[in-house]
Phi, psi and omega in degrees: 000148175286167173239141173284341178289326176290120187306325177290316177299319180295313184295324176301321174293323181294316181300321182288322172301320183298335178284345174290149174219168184301341179267358180301130185253157178285140171270349173197165176086181188246352181289153168274170178297321172300317178293314183298317180292325173296315180298321181287349172284328189295319175290329176295313179303319180294315172309312184286358182080006184279321178248133179245132180231129183295146180296139181275144180311325184302326187301333185282341184251321192243004189304318183297312182296319176303312182292327181295321177287329173299317179283003173284167179284343184297141171274169178293150179258158182302150172062036173287152176277172186222160173295132179307329179289344183264358178280128178256111190263351175255175171258106185283158173293131185303308186292333175292315180296313187289318178290326176289321169304309184298318177297320178294315180297322187289332180297330174303308183288325188279322182258341181066222180298325183306338184288333183278118183249336178281147173247344185236130175262143180307332180245327183272348179076207179299130182238145176273169175299317177301314173303315177298326184289314180298313179300315179295312179302307178307312181301311182295314181305312179307306183289325171298321176294327179295338183252012173074022172239000000 
């Protein structure tokens, strides 16, 4: 699996984002391409300490099993549920959503571990820098595949 901290892996994700256009259609799910790009910003903002989400009650019981799945080679599967705070109910401007996502993704390669300010994920519990990287890469990969790139 690639790493967002690695300049090459980071650029691969940025190149895939660049393939999106306002008319790109989802292969599954209900989000538009602009909603997806805005949605993908939210967990990165959380990792960077910009967005704060209260821990979910499930994290106290299932965090270690969730992290074990995260650290496996398996990628995310279709129609996974999301944290309520990450659901985008409005239609963002395409260019604003795209530029915002690209800027956040680029920060991983530019700032490395220093970009991560949060230590706790609301469902996965305490996270390492490597786990934040795995989570963000898998999440971005999942949604970019959802839109065919």
